[in-house]
N, C-alpha and C positions, 0 to 999 in steps of 0.2 A: 555591663548589664546592671541596672538598678532593680533589685528585688522588691524593695519597699519604698514606694514613692513618698510616703509620708507616715506619720505615726499611726494613723487610722489603718493603713494597709498592714502595718506590722501587727496591730491588735487583731485585725480580721484573720490574718494568716495563723496566728497563735490559737484563735478560737476554732478554726476549722482544719484540723490536722488529718491528713490522709492516713489510712490504715494499711497494714501489710497485706500482701497478696495471700489470702487464705488458701487458694487453690494450689499455689506453688508450695506452700508449707505442707499441705496434705500430700502432694506428690513427693516431696522430699522425705516426709515421714514414712511413706510407703516404701521408698527406696531404702531408707534406714532399716526397715523391718526385713528387707530381703538380703542384706549384706551378710557376708560370711563371718559372723560373730554372734555371741549371745546378745539378746536384746538388752540395750542399755549399758553394755559393757565398756563403751567409750565415754560414759558419763557425760560431763558437761560439753565435751567436744561435739556430741550429737546435738545438744541444745543450740550450740553456736551455729552448726550447719543449718538447722531449721530456721533460726533467726535470720541468717544471711539469705536463705532462700526466700523468706517472706518479703524482705525489703528489696531484693534484687528481682523478684518475680521469676526465679529460675529453679527448676528441680535440682540442678547441680550448680549452685552458686560458685563464684570464683573470686579470687583476690589477686588477679593478675596486675591490676593497676591500682596502686595504693598511693594516696597523696597525703603528705604530712604538711599541715599548715601551722606555722608558728607566728603568732601575732605579738607585737611589741608595743608598749606604751609607757609613758612616764606619768608619775603621780605627784601632785602637789603636796600630799600629806607626807612625803619623804622628808620634807624640811623639818619635821618634828622628831627626827632621829629614830624612826621606826625600823630602819634597815641597817644591817652591818656594812652595806656598801653604798657609795654615793650614786645619785641618779645618772651620772655619766656612764656608768657601767652598762646601762641598757643599750646605748648606741655602740659601745665597745663590743658587747656580746653579739649584737646584730652583725657587726663587721666580722666577727669571728665565725658566725654561722655562714656568712657569704664566702669566707675564705676556706671553709671546710674544716675548721679546727675544733669544733665543739662536739660534745657527746652526741647530740642529735644527728650530726653529720654521719658519724660512724654507725649509729644505731639505725638510721634510716637506710643507709647503704646495706646493712646486714639483713634487713627485712625486704630489700628490693623496692623501696619507696622513693617517690619523687619528693623533694623537700622544697617548700615554698615559704619564703620569709616575708612577712607583711608588717613593716614598721609603720606606725600611725602617728604622725606629727610629734616626733620625739623631741623636737625643739620647743614644743608647747605642752608642758605638763598640764594635767587636769587641775582643776581647782582643789584646794585643800578641803576634803570632805568634812573636816571638823569645823570649818568656817562657812562653807557654802556648797552649792552643788558641784559635782565633779565636772559636769559638762552642760552646755546649753542644749536645747532640744535639737537644733541642726547638727551640732557636733556629735551628739549621741546617735542620731539617725545615720550620719556619715560613717561612723565607726561600725554600726550594725551592717551597713551595706558593704563596707570593706571586708567584713567577715563573709557575707553572703557571696561576694565575688569570687571566692575560691572554689565555689561549686561549679563544676563543668561536666558536660556529658562524657561518659566513658569511664568515670572513676568507679571503682568497685568498693572501696573502703576509704573513709576520710579519718585521719588521725589529727586531733587538735591539741595544740600546746601554746605556751605563752612565755614571754620574757618581760619583766617590768619591775624595776626596783620599787619596793613598797606595796606591791600588789597583793601580798598576803594580808595587809591591813585592810585594804578595800574589800577583799574577799571575806574576811571575818565580819566586816560591817554588813555585807549583803546577807551572810548566813544568820547573823544575829537578828537582823530586821525580818527576814523571811521566816525563819524557823524558831526564833525566840531564844531565850537563855541569856546569861550574863556575857558581857564582852570577854571576860577572862576565860570562858569556856571555848571560845572560838579563835583566840589569838595563839600563835605558836612562835617557834624560833625563826621560821622563814629562812633567810639567808644565814642565820646563825647568831642572832642577837643574844645578848646576855639578859639577866633577870631585869635589869633596869630598862633595857630595850623592850622587853615584853610588857612592862608596866606602861611605858610610853605608848605602845600599840593599843593596849586595853583602854587607856584614857582617850586616845584619838577615836576609837570606836564608840566609846560612851558619848563623847561630844557629838559625833556624827549622828548617832541614833537620836539624841535629844533634839538636834536641829532639824533632822529630815524625817524622822519616823512617822509623824502624822501626815506627811505628804506622799508617802510611798504607797499609793493606792493601787498601782498596777505594775506590771513587769517593766514597761518602758521607763516609767518615772523612777522606779527603784534603781534600775541600771544607770539612769542619767544622774541621779543624785549621789549614789554611793559607789558606783563602779569605776571603771577606767576605760580608756579607748580599746585596749586589747581585750578586756573583759566583755565589753559590749560587742566587739567583733566576734568573739567566740559564741555569744548568744545568737548573733545574726547568722553565723555559719551553721549552728545547730538547727535553727528554724528553717533556713533555706535548704539544708540537706533533707529535712523532713518533707518539704514540698516536692523535692526531687526523688523521694524514697531512697535516699542514699544512706547506708548504715554508717554510723559514727562511732569512733573510739575516743572517749574522753580520757585525758591524761590524769592530772592530779587535783589537788584541792581547788586551785583557781578555776579550772574548767568546770568542776562541779558547782562552785559558787556562781559562775556565770549562768548556769542552767537553773539554779534554785528559784529566781524570780519568775522564770517561764513556767516552772513546775507548779508554783503556787497558783498561777492563773489557769493552767491546764496541765494536770498531772500526767496526761498521756504523752507529753513531750519527750519523756525519756524512753518511749517505746522503741525507738530506732537507735538507741545508744547502748554501747558497752562501756563498762568502767574498766580501764586498763589495770589499775592497781589501787591498793589502799596505801597512801603515802605515810611517812612519819610525821607529817604536819598535824598539829593538834586540831581536832575537830573533823578531820577528813572521814574517819570511820562513821561518826555520827551523821555527817552530811550524806554519805552514801546510803546509809540506812533510811534517811528521810526521803531520798530520791528513789528508793526501791531498787538500787543497783548493787549487785554482788560483784566485787572486784575479781578479776581473773588472777591477779598476782598480789602477793604481800612480800615485798622485798626490802622494806625499810628505806625506799627511795624518797627523795624530796628535792630533786633537782629542777623539776619543771621541764620546759622546752620540749614537751612531747616525748621525753625519754622513756617513760614507762609505757606510753602508748606504742612506741616502736617495738619495745620488747614483747608486749602482749600481742602485737600483730602476728608474731611468729606462731602463737597458739591458734589464731584464726586460720592461718595458712595450713597448719597441721590438721585442723578440724575439717577444712574443705578438701584437703588432699585425701584424707580417709574416706570422706563421704563420696567424693567423685571418682576415686581411683580404685576402691576395693571391688572385688568381684561379688556378684550375687551368688546365692546358693545354687541357683539354676546354672549360671555361667560356669561355676567351678565344679559342678556335679557333686556337691556336698549335701548330704542329708540335713535338712533344717531342723529336724526334731519336732516339727509341728504337724 
């Protein structure tokens, strides 16, 4: 299924976002008020239950079917020495995902999620963003639709992640373009580069902004010029999920950077999104603040590949278990105190 037949369809979808089901949220709130606990005593777990109710349109939302989608892409800017690992590692890690040997395999199994791996043209790295656009318009649209394609009926919660050597450089460029600030404020150690590597990343971002900044007038063009195939895919998945009213869990810095151009055009895009965690990557906390997202976890993680999202999914499961499984005051014959 092609969600977005052309760039105009992508723009139109982003401009006309559906809202959550207010009736379902009200019914869920009424149920919360009747459960055998003091009002608000489960804190943010209660908020998560109402959030899920609104997007699923159910008084008792569920997380029975969770899909983890990990997108992979390669970046031309890697040739500038911005990563501690060579580009071949992207394909090698995809093979590891498929053979079951990565962290996300173990963590997806732990939260009962289906894992879907989507490599996108790994044999064709994007253009070096310091020299030219990352993608042509057809390439960017194809990547966006590759992300949208993971949306299927019956999914209760979508967890998004990525793999791509040098993608923290592209993400830093997106953040600097959309949110402002110096390149050095957005680049971090990524896969573990040293101080010289960080300097190379910052210089690549500065060159990219100088070349493309004046042309990044909308989300699509910003993604096309400064992003990557896996980053555009995440953006496509987030937008398509919104059209399907499917709640989304964003993993780390890369996922947030993919959403940033969408949020600049329509700040409501984050309404169906949860932030799994605040990673150790430089700039992630600032990015989450700009997107208006409060992370569920702060565990100093920086792996990517939806690892943080899979851990945070356990919190969503707990929130919904309490919301749906507790007795009401009337059912338990307990005085409510009201």
